[in-house]
C-alpha positions in Angstrom: 66.9 119.2 128.9 70.3 120.7 128.4 69.1 122.6 125.3 66.2 124.1 127.3 68.5 125.1 130.1 70.9 126.8 127.7 68.0 128.6 126.1 66.7 129.7 129.5 70.2 131.0 130.4 70.4 133.0 127.2 67.1 134.7 127.9 68.2 135.9 131.4 69.4 139.4 131.6 72.4 140.7 133.4 70.8 140.7 136.8 70.1 137.0 136.6 66.3 137.3 136.5 63.8 136.4 133.9 62.9 139.1 131.4 59.2 140.2 131.3 58.8 138.5 127.9 59.8 135.2 129.5 57.2 135.6 132.2 54.5 136.4 129.6 55.6 133.4 127.5 55.6 130.9 130.3 52.2 132.3 131.6 50.7 131.9 128.1 52.1 128.4 127.8 50.8 127.4 131.3 47.4 128.8 130.4 47.4 126.7 127.2 48.3 123.6 129.2 45.5 124.1 131.6 43.0 124.7 128.9 44.1 121.7 126.9 44.6 119.1 129.7 42.4 120.5 132.4 39.2 119.0 130.9 40.9 115.6 130.4 42.0 115.6 134.0 38.5 116.6 135.2 37.1 113.7 133.0 39.5 111.2 134.5 38.8 112.1 138.1 35.1 112.5 137.6 34.9 108.9 136.2 35.7 107.7 139.7 32.9 109.6 141.4 29.6 108.2 142.6 26.3 109.4 141.2 25.7 111.5 144.3 29.2 113.1 144.1 28.6 114.0 140.4 25.4 115.9 141.4 27.0 117.9 144.3 27.4 121.7 144.0 29.9 123.2 144.0 31.7 120.2 142.4 34.9 118.9 143.8 38.0 118.0 141.8 38.7 114.8 143.6 36.1 112.0 143.9 34.6 112.5 147.4 32.0 110.6 149.3 30.2 111.3 152.5 31.6 109.3 155.5 29.2 106.8 157.2 29.1 105.2 160.6 27.2 102.4 162.2 24.9 103.7 165.0 23.3 101.5 167.6 19.7 100.8 166.8 20.1 101.3 163.0 20.7 98.5 160.6 22.3 100.5 157.8 25.3 102.9 158.1 24.3 106.6 158.5 25.9 109.5 156.8 28.0 111.8 159.0 27.6 115.6 159.1 29.1 118.5 161.1 26.0 120.1 162.6 25.9 123.7 163.9 23.9 123.5 167.1 21.7 126.4 168.4 24.3 127.5 170.9 26.8 128.0 168.1 28.9 124.8 168.8 29.6 122.3 166.1 29.2 118.6 166.6 29.6 115.6 164.3 26.4 113.7 164.1 24.7 111.1 161.9 21.6 111.6 159.8 18.8 109.3 160.9 16.1 110.6 158.5 15.3 113.7 156.5 11.9 115.3 156.0 11.7 118.4 153.8 14.2 121.0 155.0 14.7 119.4 158.4 16.9 116.4 159.2 16.9 114.3 162.3 20.5 113.9 163.6 21.7 111.5 166.2 25.0 111.3 168.1 26.9 108.1 167.1 28.3 107.9 170.6 24.9 108.4 172.3 22.0 107.5 169.9 19.5 108.8 172.5 20.7 112.3 171.8 18.5 113.5 168.9 18.7 117.0 167.3 16.5 118.4 164.5 18.7 120.6 162.3 17.9 122.6 159.1 19.8 121.4 156.0 21.8 124.6 155.8 23.1 124.1 159.4 25.1 121.0 158.6 28.1 120.2 156.4 28.7 116.7 155.1 31.9 115.0 156.2 33.7 114.0 153.0 36.6 111.6 152.3 38.4 110.7 149.1 37.0 107.6 147.6 37.6 106.2 144.1 34.6 104.3 142.8 36.4 101.6 140.9 33.0 99.9 140.3 32.3 102.5 137.7 34.8 100.6 135.5 34.0 97.1 136.7 30.2 97.0 136.4 29.9 98.1 132.7 32.4 95.5 131.6 30.4 92.9 133.5 26.8 94.0 133.0 26.8 95.8 129.7 29.2 93.5 127.8 31.7 96.3 127.1 34.4 93.8 126.6 32.7 92.7 123.4 32.2 96.3 122.2 35.9 96.9 122.9 36.8 93.9 120.8 34.6 95.0 117.9 36.1 98.5 117.9 39.6 96.9 118.0 38.8 94.7 115.0 37.3 97.5 113.0 40.2 99.8 113.7 43.0 97.4 112.9 41.4 95.9 109.7 40.2 99.3 108.4 43.6 100.9 109.0 45.4 98.1 107.2 43.0 98.4 104.2 43.3 102.1 104.2 47.1 102.0 104.1 47.1 99.4 101.3 44.4 101.0 99.0 45.5 104.6 99.5 49.2 103.8 99.0 48.4 102.0 95.7 46.3 104.9 94.5 48.9 107.4 95.5 51.6 105.4 93.8 49.6 105.5 90.5 49.0 109.3 90.8 52.6 110.1 91.7 54.7 107.8 89.6 52.7 107.2 86.4 51.8 109.6 83.6 48.5 108.6 81.9 45.6 110.3 80.2 43.0 111.6 82.8 45.5 111.8 85.6 44.7 115.5 86.3 40.9 114.7 86.3 41.5 111.7 88.7 43.5 114.0 91.0 40.8 116.7 90.9 38.1 114.2 91.7 40.2 112.9 94.6 40.7 116.4 96.0 37.0 117.3 95.3 35.8 114.4 97.3 37.2 116.1 100.4 34.4 118.7 100.0 31.5 116.3 100.5 30.4 115.9 104.1 29.5 112.5 105.4 25.8 113.5 105.8 25.4 113.8 102.0 27.1 110.4 101.4 25.3 108.7 104.2 22.1 107.8 102.3 23.6 106.4 99.1 26.3 104.5 100.9 23.7 103.0 103.2 21.6 101.8 100.2 24.7 100.1 98.7 25.5 98.4 102.0 21.9 97.3 102.4 21.8 95.9 98.9 25.0 93.9 99.6 23.4 92.5 102.8 26.1 93.8 105.1 23.9 95.4 107.7 24.7 94.5 111.3 28.1 93.3 110.1 31.4 94.9 111.1 32.4 94.9 107.4 29.7 97.4 106.8 31.7 99.8 109.0 35.1 98.8 107.5 34.6 98.7 103.8 32.9 102.1 102.9 35.8 104.1 104.3 38.7 101.9 103.2 39.8 104.5 100.6 40.0 108.1 101.9 40.8 111.1 99.7 42.8 112.6 102.5 45.1 109.6 102.7 45.6 109.4 98.9 46.5 113.1 98.7 48.9 112.9 101.7 50.7 109.9 100.3 50.9 111.2 96.8 52.4 114.5 98.0 55.1 112.5 99.8 55.8 110.1 96.9 56.4 113.1 94.6 59.5 113.9 96.7 61.1 110.5 96.1 64.0 110.3 93.7 62.9 109.3 90.2 66.3 107.8 89.5 65.6 104.9 92.0 62.5 103.9 90.1 64.3 104.2 86.7 67.2 102.1 87.9 64.8 99.5 89.2 63.0 99.3 85.9 66.4 98.9 84.1 67.1 96.0 86.4 63.8 94.4 85.1 62.0 94.9 88.4 58.2 94.6 88.1 55.9 97.5 89.1 54.6 95.5 92.1 58.2 95.0 93.2 59.0 98.7 92.8 55.9 99.5 94.8 56.6 97.0 97.6 60.4 97.1 97.9 61.3 100.7 97.0 58.3 103.1 97.3 56.7 101.8 100.4 59.8 101.6 102.6 60.7 105.2 101.6 57.1 106.3 102.4 57.1 105.0 105.9 56.9 108.4 107.6 53.8 109.4 105.7 52.3 105.9 106.2 52.8 106.3 109.9 51.0 109.6 109.9 48.1 108.1 107.9 48.0 105.1 110.2 47.7 107.4 113.3 44.9 109.4 111.7 43.1 106.3 110.5 43.2 104.8 114.0 41.7 107.9 115.5 39.1 108.2 112.8 38.0 104.5 113.1 38.1 104.3 116.8 36.0 107.4 117.4 33.6 106.9 114.5 30.0 107.2 115.7 27.5 108.3 113.0 28.1 105.6 110.4 28.2 102.7 112.8 25.0 104.0 114.4 23.3 103.9 111.0 24.4 100.3 110.0 24.6 98.5 113.3 21.3 97.7 115.1 22.2 94.5 117.0 24.0 94.8 120.2 26.4 91.9 119.4 27.9 94.1 116.6 28.1 97.4 118.5 31.4 99.3 118.6 32.6 101.0 121.7 31.2 104.4 120.7 27.7 103.0 120.0 27.8 101.0 123.3 28.1 104.3 125.2 24.5 105.0 124.3 23.4 102.2 126.6 23.9 104.5 129.5 21.6 107.2 128.1 17.9 106.6 128.7 14.8 108.7 128.1 14.5 109.7 131.8 18.0 109.1 133.3 21.6 109.1 132.2 24.1 107.0 134.2 26.8 109.6 134.1 29.2 107.6 136.4 29.3 104.7 133.9 29.3 107.0 130.9 32.3 108.9 132.1 34.3 105.8 133.0 33.7 104.1 129.7 34.6 107.4 127.9 38.0 107.2 129.6 38.3 103.6 128.5 37.4 104.5 124.9 39.8 107.4 124.8 42.8 105.7 126.4 44.0 103.7 123.4 43.9 106.7 121.1 45.8 108.8 123.6 48.4 106.1 124.0 48.8 105.8 120.2 49.2 109.6 119.9 51.6 109.9 122.7 54.0 107.2 121.5 53.8 108.0 117.8 53.4 111.8 117.8 56.9 112.3 116.5 55.9 110.6 113.2 53.1 113.1 112.9 55.5 116.1 113.1 58.1 114.6 110.8 55.7 113.1 108.3 53.5 116.2 107.9 56.6 118.4 107.7 58.2 116.3 104.9 55.0 115.8 102.9 55.4 117.9 99.8 58.2 120.0 101.3 61.2 117.6 101.2 
């Protein structure tokens, strides 16, 4: 904070006011913040809205519901509206029934006073109401706790395998000199150019032949080795001092010991970056799990979100709430470990 204040003081002119460039800069940054975090805030607040509130136009930022009141002679609570009467006065009344473009309104204090009002002559009485049931019901009815556990297992195991396999491949490409090393590196980089839609069919055939369909291992194993991770770790390992490895070999250290005790600890920043990326990839993966998982017991969280989308109706209030639940872990990981992304990427190949 002190550095920001000193920078702000340096940018002030002699009159003690902000320069026009400062105003433009802050306005541009504020616009960027709104564009980046505005949709996230809208999603979070909309996840607490009822189905009726989601369909209202114009939409409201906060979750609002129409107030209700018990009226004598009616078994169910009636919605309250501010009705504009023919004499120009406004009175708060309850809607008894609605037929076409006309609504029958009654006075809650005097139910015998009945007024027929057009729909455009009344305004609903809203209050802020967070529909917490949007989060409770899917976990109870749609077994989202199981989907959450499946996604957690896939993410943790796949990330561990990715770090192990990719670091071993990067160690070989960065430390050793062998015939065909250039071709192996070219194939690794070339694999980045193949989209998943091209690899989907042959990988699915391999998984089906091995009998892994409807198993979480069918989601974990095909993507355990990623060319992006191999290239990222190799570039970082190239910056490590070769003298450390030569000294370790002179001390009769095995190659596994060099890999585990010297190279991996020095590569922790790059490993942290790859771990963050792998967590985001695995947690948000949708297309491949959709292809290999057909039983609900093995669904991941992203596939489970399809349960709210039917042929004729989409349960948007549940879908938005569970989208927030599925995004929360990734956001938490990114917020707490974002410094590793900056330092690791900055040092990869540039140390």
